[in-house]
C-alpha positions in Angstrom: -51.4 -76.0 148.9 -48.4 -73.5 148.6 -48.0 -75.2 144.9 -51.1 -74.5 143.6 -50.9 -71.0 144.8 -48.0 -70.3 142.8 -48.9 -72.1 139.8 -52.1 -69.7 140.0 -50.1 -66.5 140.5 -47.5 -67.6 137.7 -50.9 -68.0 135.1 -52.3 -64.5 136.3 -48.8 -63.3 135.4 -48.7 -64.4 132.2 -52.3 -63.3 131.6 -51.4 -60.0 132.7 -48.2 -59.8 130.0 -50.3 -61.0 127.2 -53.3 -58.7 128.1 -52.4 -55.4 129.4 -54.9 -53.5 131.2 -56.8 -50.9 129.4 -59.0 -48.3 131.1 -62.7 -48.9 130.3 -63.9 -46.6 127.3 -60.3 -46.1 125.8 -58.9 -47.7 122.9 -54.9 -48.9 122.5 -52.8 -46.1 120.4 -52.4 -47.5 117.0 -48.7 -48.4 116.3 -46.9 -46.0 113.7 -46.1 -48.7 111.6 -49.7 -49.4 110.3 -49.5 -45.8 108.4 -46.0 -46.0 107.6 -46.0 -49.1 105.3 -49.1 -47.6 103.2 -46.9 -44.5 102.6 -44.0 -45.8 101.5 -46.3 -48.1 99.1 -48.1 -45.1 97.4 -44.1 -43.5 97.2 -42.7 -46.5 95.3 -45.9 -46.8 92.9 -45.8 -43.0 92.1 -42.3 -43.7 91.1 -43.0 -46.9 89.3 -45.8 -45.1 87.4 -43.7 -42.1 86.5 -40.8 -43.5 85.0 -42.7 -45.0 82.1 -44.4 -41.7 81.4 -40.8 -40.0 81.5 -39.8 -42.7 78.2 -43.2 -42.4 76.5 -43.0 -38.6 76.4 -39.3 -38.7 75.1 -40.1 -41.1 72.5 -42.9 -39.0 71.3 -40.7 -36.1 70.9 -38.1 -37.7 69.0 -40.8 -39.0 66.9 -42.2 -36.0 66.4 -38.6 -34.2 65.3 -38.1 -37.4 63.0 -41.5 -37.0 61.0 -40.7 -33.1 60.8 -37.4 -33.7 59.2 -37.3 -33.4 55.4 -36.2 -36.9 53.9 -33.2 -37.0 51.5 -34.1 -38.8 48.2 -31.7 -41.7 47.1 -29.6 -41.4 45.1 -29.1 -37.9 45.5 -30.4 -35.6 42.6 -28.1 -33.6 40.5 -27.7 -29.9 42.4 -29.5 -27.2 40.2 -27.3 -24.0 40.0 -29.8 -20.8 39.0 -27.4 -18.2 37.3 -30.0 -15.3 37.6 -32.0 -15.3 41.1 -33.8 -18.5 41.0 -34.0 -18.5 37.3 -31.7 -20.9 35.0 -30.8 -19.5 31.8 -29.7 -21.7 29.0 -27.9 -20.7 25.7 -29.0 -23.0 22.7 -26.8 -23.8 19.8 -28.1 -25.4 16.8 -26.6 -26.7 13.6 -25.6 -24.1 10.9 -28.3 -25.1 8.6 -31.9 -25.8 10.0 -35.3 -26.0 8.6 -37.7 -23.4 10.6 -37.0 -20.8 13.5 -33.7 -21.1 15.5 -34.3 -21.5 19.2 -31.4 -19.4 21.0 -31.9 -19.3 24.6 -34.3 -20.9 27.3 -35.1 -19.7 30.7 -36.6 -21.8 33.5 -38.0 -19.6 36.5 -37.4 -21.4 38.8 -34.9 -23.6 37.8 -35.2 -25.7 41.1 -38.8 -26.1 41.1 -40.6 -28.6 43.4 -43.8 -30.7 43.1 -47.1 -28.4 43.1 -45.1 -25.2 42.4 -45.6 -22.8 39.5 -42.9 -22.9 36.9 -42.6 -20.4 33.9 -40.5 -21.4 30.7 -39.4 -18.7 28.2 -37.7 -19.2 24.7 -36.1 -16.7 22.7 -36.7 -17.5 19.1 -35.0 -16.3 15.9 -36.6 -16.2 12.6 -36.8 -13.9 9.2 -40.6 -14.9 8.6 -43.2 -14.9 11.7 -43.2 -17.8 14.1 -46.5 -19.2 13.7 -46.2 -21.5 16.6 -43.9 -22.7 19.8 -45.2 -25.7 21.7 -43.4 -28.0 24.2 -43.3 -30.8 26.5 -41.8 -31.0 30.3 -40.9 -34.6 31.2 -40.8 -35.2 35.0 -40.0 -38.5 37.1 -43.2 -40.2 36.3 -45.1 -38.2 33.7 -45.1 -35.6 31.2 -46.9 -32.3 30.8 -47.8 -30.6 27.3 -46.8 -26.9 27.1 -48.5 -24.4 24.8 -46.3 -21.2 24.6 -47.7 -17.9 23.6 -45.4 -14.9 22.2 -45.0 -12.0 25.1 -42.4 -10.2 23.4 -40.7 -9.2 20.3 -37.4 -7.6 18.9 -37.9 -6.1 15.8 -34.3 -5.0 15.0 -32.8 -8.8 16.0 -35.5 -10.7 14.5 -36.1 -12.2 18.3 -39.3 -13.0 19.5 -39.9 -14.4 23.3 -42.3 -17.0 23.9 -43.5 -18.3 27.5 -45.6 -21.0 29.0 -46.4 -21.4 32.7 -47.7 -24.5 34.4 -47.7 -26.0 37.8 -45.5 -29.1 38.3 -47.5 -32.4 38.7 -44.7 -34.4 39.7 -41.6 -34.4 41.0 -38.2 -33.6 38.9 -35.5 -35.2 41.1 -34.1 -37.5 38.4 -36.0 -36.8 35.1 -36.2 -32.8 34.1 -36.3 -32.5 30.3 -37.8 -29.9 28.2 -38.5 -31.0 24.4 -39.6 -27.7 22.4 -40.5 -27.0 18.8 -40.9 -23.8 16.7 -42.5 -23.3 13.5 -42.6 -20.9 10.8 -43.3 -21.0 7.1 -40.2 -22.7 6.3 -40.8 -25.7 8.7 -40.1 -26.7 12.2 -37.1 -27.0 14.5 -36.7 -29.0 17.8 -34.4 -28.9 20.9 -34.1 -30.6 23.9 -32.8 -29.4 27.1 -32.0 -31.5 30.3 -31.6 -29.9 33.7 -31.6 -33.4 35.2 -31.8 -36.9 33.3 
């Protein structure tokens, strides 16, 4: 009988430990660990998502800097050196005996012209008789542009006339930049070639 009562009390004690008494109408206070784990998870998730965004933004900035940089052509083109502001002047020496006018000077304005920019080319021509025509061709990297010159100045005391043509560059002149120019009078035609780059 005593043994049975002890067993019963032992079961009640174990039952008491396993299931604490809770007042009716109240709920047990939640464990702080239930809220701690989600907070830690959210912090870790935010860090994991932020790191790739930092790298993406850095890569985008580098790409933007790279695209805005001016690429250097290869091989490096010959450097052009203007001698009068942006102009380049070329003195011309022709053989002693020629037929037609003598072209004595050619000016490129500007000398270091770029694709899509206008360029004015002037030629000083000497002749004892009236010059009837000056024409030329500007050779560029991949194409050529015909030039029609008009007389823009006269030097009566020297027999020189100045002829000018203006065009917009339709191609680059990084490696081929050659002017062929001819002048004609009643005695004939003379032709020269000037090559800032060739």
